[in-house]
C-alpha positions in Angstrom: -3.8 -20.5 24.2 -3.3 -24.3 24.4 -4.5 -26.8 21.9 -4.7 -29.8 24.1 -8.5 -29.8 24.3 -9.0 -28.4 20.8 -9.7 -30.8 18.0 -11.8 -28.7 15.7 -10.3 -28.0 12.3 -11.5 -24.9 10.4 -13.8 -25.6 7.5 -12.7 -25.0 3.9 -12.7 -26.2 0.3 -11.0 -29.4 -0.7 -9.5 -27.8 -3.8 -7.3 -29.4 -6.5 -5.4 -32.5 -5.4 -2.0 -30.9 -6.0 -2.7 -27.1 -6.4 -5.4 -26.6 -3.8 -7.2 -23.3 -4.5 -4.4 -21.8 -6.6 -6.4 -22.2 -9.9 -9.2 -20.1 -8.3 -6.7 -17.5 -7.0 -5.1 -17.2 -10.4 -8.5 -16.6 -12.1 -9.8 -14.0 -9.6 -8.1 -13.6 -6.2 -10.7 -11.0 -5.0 -13.6 -13.1 -5.9 -11.9 -16.2 -4.4 -11.3 -14.5 -1.1 -14.9 -13.1 -0.9 -16.3 -16.6 -1.8 -14.2 -18.3 0.9 -15.5 -15.9 3.6 -19.1 -16.2 2.5 -19.1 -19.9 2.3 -17.0 -21.0 5.3 -17.0 -18.1 7.8 -14.4 -16.1 9.7 -11.8 -18.8 9.8 -11.2 -20.8 6.6 -8.6 -23.5 5.9 -7.2 -24.1 2.4 -4.1 -25.1 0.5 -2.1 -22.9 -1.9 -0.1 -25.6 -3.6 1.9 -27.3 -0.8 1.3 -24.4 1.6 -1.4 -24.8 4.3 -3.1 -21.5 4.9 -5.9 -20.0 6.9 -8.0 -16.9 6.1 -9.1 -15.1 9.3 -11.6 -12.4 8.7 -13.1 -11.3 12.0 -11.5 -8.1 13.5 -10.9 -10.0 16.8 -8.8 -12.5 14.8 -7.0 -9.8 12.9 -6.1 -8.2 16.2 -5.0 -11.5 17.6 -2.5 -12.0 14.7 -1.2 -8.5 14.1 -1.2 -7.2 17.7 -1.9 -9.5 20.7 0.2 -12.5 19.6 2.4 -10.8 17.0 5.5 -12.8 18.0 3.7 -16.0 17.1 3.0 -14.8 13.5 6.2 -14.1 11.7 7.2 -12.6 8.3 9.1 -15.8 7.5 6.6 -16.4 4.7 7.1 -17.1 1.0 5.5 -13.7 0.0 8.2 -11.8 2.0 11.0 -14.0 0.8 10.0 -13.0 -2.7 9.8 -9.4 -1.6 13.5 -9.6 -0.6 14.3 -10.2 -4.3 13.4 -6.6 -4.8 14.2 -4.7 -1.6 16.6 -7.0 0.3 16.2 -6.7 4.1 14.3 -3.4 4.2 11.8 -2.4 6.8 9.0 -4.2 5.0 10.7 -7.6 4.8 13.2 -7.8 7.7 12.4 -9.5 11.0 13.5 -9.7 14.6 16.1 -7.5 16.2 17.4 -6.2 12.9 13.9 -5.0 11.9 13.5 -3.3 15.3 16.9 -1.5 15.0 16.0 -0.2 11.5 12.6 0.9 12.6 14.0 2.9 15.5 16.5 4.5 13.2 13.8 5.5 10.7 11.0 6.5 13.1 12.2 10.1 13.8 11.9 11.0 10.1 8.1 10.3 10.3 7.4 12.4 13.4 4.2 14.5 13.0 6.1 17.8 12.9 8.5 16.6 10.3 5.7 15.3 8.1 3.9 18.6 8.5 7.1 20.3 7.2 6.8 18.2 4.0 3.3 19.6 3.1 4.5 22.5 1.0 6.6 20.3 -1.1 3.7 17.9 -1.7 1.4 20.7 -2.8 4.2 22.2 -4.9 4.6 18.9 -6.8 0.8 18.7 -7.3 0.7 22.2 -8.7 3.5 21.4 -11.1 1.4 18.5 -12.4 -1.6 20.8 -12.8 0.5 23.1 -15.0 1.0 20.2 -17.3 -2.7 19.4 -17.1 -3.6 22.9 -18.1 -2.1 22.3 -21.5 -4.0 18.9 -21.8 -7.2 20.5 -20.7 -6.9 23.4 -23.2 -6.6 20.9 -26.1 -9.2 18.5 -24.7 -6.6 15.7 -24.3 -7.5 13.1 -21.7 -4.8 12.1 -19.2 -3.9 8.6 -18.0 -4.6 8.8 -14.3 -2.6 5.7 -13.2 0.6 7.0 -14.8 0.0 10.6 -13.7 -0.5 9.6 -10.0 2.6 7.3 -10.2 4.7 10.2 -11.6 3.4 12.6 -9.0 3.9 10.4 -5.9 7.4 9.4 -7.0 8.3 13.0 -7.3 6.9 13.7 -3.8 8.6 10.8 -2.1 11.9 11.5 -3.8 11.9 15.1 -2.6 10.4 14.6 0.8 12.3 11.6 2.1 15.5 11.7 0.1 16.0 15.3 -1.0 16.3 14.0 -4.6 14.6 14.8 -7.8 13.6 11.5 -9.5 10.8 12.9 -11.7 13.1 12.4 -14.7 13.1 8.7 -14.1 9.4 8.4 -13.3 8.5 6.6 -16.5 11.3 4.1 -16.3 10.8 3.5 -12.5 7.0 3.1 -13.1 7.5 0.6 -15.9 10.1 -1.3 -13.9 7.9 -1.6 -10.9 4.9 -2.7 -13.0 7.0 -5.6 -14.4 8.2 -6.6 -10.9 4.7 -6.3 -9.4 3.1 -8.4 -12.1 5.8 -11.1 -11.8 5.8 -11.3 -8.1 2.1 -11.9 -8.1 2.3 -14.4 -10.9 5.3 -16.3 -9.3 3.4 -16.6 -6.0 0.2 -17.8 -7.6 2.1 -20.4 -9.7 4.6 -21.3 -6.9 7.7 -20.4 -8.9 9.8 -20.3 -5.8 13.2 -20.1 -7.5 14.7 -16.6 -7.7 14.7 -15.0 -11.2 18.2 -16.3 -12.1 17.4 -18.4 -15.2 18.5 -17.2 -18.8 14.9 -16.9 -19.9 13.1 -13.9 -21.3 10.8 -13.9 -18.2 13.6 -13.9 -15.7 15.7 -11.4 -17.7 12.8 -9.0 -17.6 12.7 -9.2 -13.8 16.4 -8.7 -13.5 16.4 -5.7 -15.9 13.5 -4.1 -14.0 15.3 -4.5 -10.7 18.5 -3.1 -12.2 16.6 0.0 -13.3 15.2 0.5 -9.7 18.6 -0.3 -8.2 20.3 2.2 -10.5 17.9 5.0 -9.3 18.5 4.1 -5.6 22.3 3.9 -6.0 22.3 7.3 -7.7 20.4 8.9 -4.8 22.8 7.4 -2.3 25.9 8.3 -4.3 24.9 11.9 -4.8 24.3 12.3 -1.1 27.6 10.7 -0.1 29.4 13.0 -2.6 27.9 16.1 -1.0 27.7 14.8 2.5 25.0 17.3 3.5 22.8 16.6 6.5 19.4 17.8 5.2 17.4 16.3 8.1 15.5 14.0 5.8 15.1 10.2 6.1 18.2 9.5 4.0 20.4 11.8 6.2 19.1 10.1 9.4 19.9 6.6 8.0 23.4 7.7 6.8 24.3 9.3 10.0 22.9 6.6 12.3 25.4 4.6 14.3 25.0 1.2 16.0 25.0 1.7 19.8 27.3 -1.2 20.4 29.8 -1.1 17.5 29.6 2.5 16.4 29.3 1.3 12.8 27.0 3.0 10.3 24.9 1.4 7.6 26.6 -0.1 4.6 25.5 1.0 1.1 23.7 -2.3 0.8 21.7 -1.7 3.9 21.0 1.9 2.8 20.0 0.6 -0.6 17.4 -1.8 0.9 15.8 0.9 3.0 15.8 3.5 0.2 14.3 0.9 -2.3 11.6 0.0 0.3 10.6 3.6 0.9 10.8 4.6 -2.7 8.5 1.8 -3.9 6.1 1.6 -0.9 6.1 5.3 -0.5 4.8 6.0 -4.0 3.1 2.9 -5.4 0.5 2.6 -2.6 -0.4 6.3 -2.5 -0.6 6.5 -6.3 -2.9 3.5 -6.3 -5.2 5.1 -3.7 -5.4 8.4 -5.5 -6.2 6.6 -8.8 -9.1 4.9 -7.1 -10.3 8.2 -5.6 -10.6 9.9 -9.0 -12.4 6.8 -10.5 -14.9 6.6 -7.6 -15.6 10.4 -7.6 -16.4 10.2 -11.3 -19.0 7.5 -10.5 -20.5 9.3 -7.5 -21.2 13.0 -8.3 -23.0 13.5 -5.0 -19.8 12.7 -3.1 -17.8 14.9 -5.4 -20.2 17.8 -4.9 -19.9 17.5 -1.1 -16.1 17.3 -1.4 -16.1 20.5 -3.5 -18.3 22.3 -1.0 -15.9 21.5 1.8 -12.8 22.6 -0.3 -14.5 25.9 -1.2 -15.5 26.6 2.4 -12.2 25.7 4.0 -9.7 26.9 1.3 -11.6 29.4 -0.7 -9.4 28.9 -3.7 -6.0 29.1 -2.0 -3.6 26.2 -1.9 -3.9 23.9 1.1 -1.3 23.7 3.9 -0.5 21.3 6.7 -2.7 23.4 9.0 -5.7 22.8 6.8 -5.5 19.1 6.9 -7.4 18.7 10.3 -10.2 20.9 8.8 -10.6 18.9 5.6 -12.8 16.4 7.4 -14.9 15.1 4.5 -11.8 15.0 2.3 -10.2 12.6 4.7 -13.4 10.5 4.8 -13.3 10.2 1.0 -9.8 8.9 1.2 -10.6 6.4 4.0 -13.7 5.0 2.3 -11.7 4.6 -0.9 -9.0 2.6 1.0 -11.7 0.6 2.7 -13.1 -0.6 -0.7 -9.8 -0.8 -2.5 -6.9 -1.2 -0.1 -3.5 -1.1 -1.8 -2.6 -4.4 0.0 -5.1 -7.2 -0.4 -3.5 -9.6 2.0 -0.9 -9.7 4.8 0.5 -13.2 5.3 2.2 -14.6 8.3 3.8 -18.0 9.3 2.6 -19.6 12.5 5.5 -20.2 14.9 3.7 -22.3 17.5 0.3 -24.0 17.6 -2.5 -21.6 18.4 -6.3 -21.2 18.5 -8.3 -18.6 16.6 -12.1 -18.4 16.8 -12.1 -21.8 18.5 -10.2 -23.5 15.7 -6.8 -25.1 15.8 -4.1 -23.2 13.9 -1.1 -25.6 13.6 2.6 -24.6 13.8 4.2 -24.2 10.4 1.1 -23.2 8.6 0.2 -19.7 7.3 -2.4 -17.2 8.3 -3.7 -14.6 5.9 -5.5 -11.4 7.1 -7.1 -9.5 4.3 -8.1 -5.8 4.5 -10.2 -6.4 1.3 -12.3 -9.1 3.1 -12.5 -7.7 6.6 -13.3 -4.2 5.4 -16.3 -5.6 3.6 -17.4 -7.8 6.6 -21.2 -7.4 6.7 -21.2 -7.6 10.5 -19.2 -4.4 10.7 -20.1 -2.6 7.5 -23.7 -1.8 6.4 -24.1 -2.2 2.6 -20.3 -3.0 2.4 -20.1 -2.6 -1.4 -21.5 1.0 -1.4 -19.2 4.0 -1.5 -20.2 6.1 1.5 -17.5 8.3 3.0 -19.7 9.3 5.9 -19.0 5.9 7.4 -15.8 7.6 8.7 -17.5 10.4 10.5 -15.9 10.5 14.0 -19.0 9.4 15.8 -19.4 6.4 13.4 -15.7 5.4 13.5 -15.7 5.5 17.3 -18.3 2.8 17.5 -16.5 0.4 15.1 -14.0 -2.3 16.0 -10.4 -1.0 15.7 -9.4 -3.8 13.4 -12.4 -3.7 11.1 -10.3 -1.3 9.1 -6.6 -1.7 8.6 -5.3 -0.7 5.2 -1.9 0.1 6.6 -1.7 -3.3 8.6 -1.8 -2.9 12.4 0.1 -3.6 15.6 3.9 -3.0 15.9 4.4 -3.8 12.1 1.9 -1.1 11.0 3.3 0.9 8.0 5.7 3.5 9.3 4.6 5.9 6.6 0.9 5.8 7.2 0.6 9.4 8.4 2.8 10.6 5.6 0.6 8.8 3.0 -2.6 10.1 4.5 -1.5 13.7 4.5 -0.1 13.4 1.0 -3.3 11.9 -0.3 -5.5 14.6 1.3 -3.3 17.4 0.1 -3.1 16.2 -3.5 -6.9 15.5 -3.6 -7.6 19.0 -2.2 -5.2 20.7 -4.6 -6.4 19.0 -7.7 -10.1 18.9 -6.9 -10.2 22.7 -6.4 -9.2 23.2 -10.1 -10.5 20.2 -12.0 -13.3 17.7 -12.2 -12.1 14.4 -13.7 -14.5 12.7 -16.1 -14.4 9.3 -17.8 -12.8 9.4 -21.2 -13.1 6.7 -24.0 -11.4 3.5 -22.8 -12.2 4.2 -19.1 -13.1 1.2 -17.0 -13.0 1.1 -13.2 -12.0 -2.5 -12.5 -9.5 -3.9 -10.0 -6.2 -5.4 -11.3 -4.4 -7.2 -8.5 -0.6 -7.2 -8.7 1.5 -6.5 -5.6 -1.0 -3.7 -5.0 -4.7 -3.4 -6.0 -4.5 -1.0 -8.9 -7.4 0.1 -11.2 -7.0 -1.8 -14.5 -5.5 -0.1 -17.5 -4.4 3.5 -18.0 -7.7 5.0 -16.5 -8.0 7.7 -19.1 -10.0 10.8 -17.8 -10.9 14.2 -19.3 -10.2 17.4 -17.4 -13.1 19.7 -16.8 -12.0 23.1 -15.3 -14.0 24.2 -12.3 -15.2 27.8 -12.3 
């Protein structure tokens, strides 16, 4: 599109003279995003400190940014530069030819048949968790769902993608990632753009947390190099891959970036979604009853397998509706390479564009009663009528999350395995409120009591 005849600037708030809307974002990012969309429409202009940004909410605009004109909207954005402090140039943060090369190397590990082969391990880890829960249930002790889901998904991703047991480090890894997640969100909202290199307690906490994560990653790589086994998992593929031109393999630094990316993205987002599932089911007994009816009919008390996943239709709808209301990623940000037009508004070169699953997945033009929890929205006939980019919890276009199929199968299998045995009920201290860090977690420990199903 050309901008020669376009003079319209998008509407938006004036904001603070120096900080723009940053004070509102700090107070309540979700409320701020929703308010911007309600007040100003599908294209909104605002400032985040010195950064000129635009929220685009209509699915057509999301498709424009993530798919149709993806080369004009790059990951050369402050949020991804901060992400590199954690993962280096992994799949999530890298760009251009280097990203494309890494994506092609990793893609075979996420083939449908390979993912199906991981199902038994996923269910096995869920059953191991349930054996721990049996003891808690017998004594009437509530469990902290946020921590339990983090521990479970870390064990699953370690075994499935890296052939490594990391369950022993689950508490340390979870605590380290919480520190980093909180700090990245805080640093972006306060425009602390310097890397965490200062001799302050705050920066030391970041460095210590990253060292914990890096130590786990380096241990996984060192163990595999020592044994040299080709187990056919993601790590083996990355270690055996060779550049077509030079014949060189990945350095340990490159391997570390990819393992760190997969380790964090592969367990944090799924754990967050599962925590929201249990919280929402406790609030909606009619949905829980329908879920139990499907599990009883399809599984009849046996453990689920990969072959059962296509038959667990309502189970999948529960997961999808949960991710509609509470997507793990609230915003995907891009930098505008060249002047463009979106929705009839001028989008200047050098500014930023934000697409928000949280906002678009509540767009009243595409979702009736958008705040309600109604899994039947994702029945095949209803989904077929909806705009493809009205729902994009895993992003979209060529940069869509490589692990989306892995995460969906994992979430369905864990939900089916656990919900067959237990109902989870609110315990003292339970509150179901969002807490936005790098991901949109439920706030607090999310304590829940375990009620054994007959």
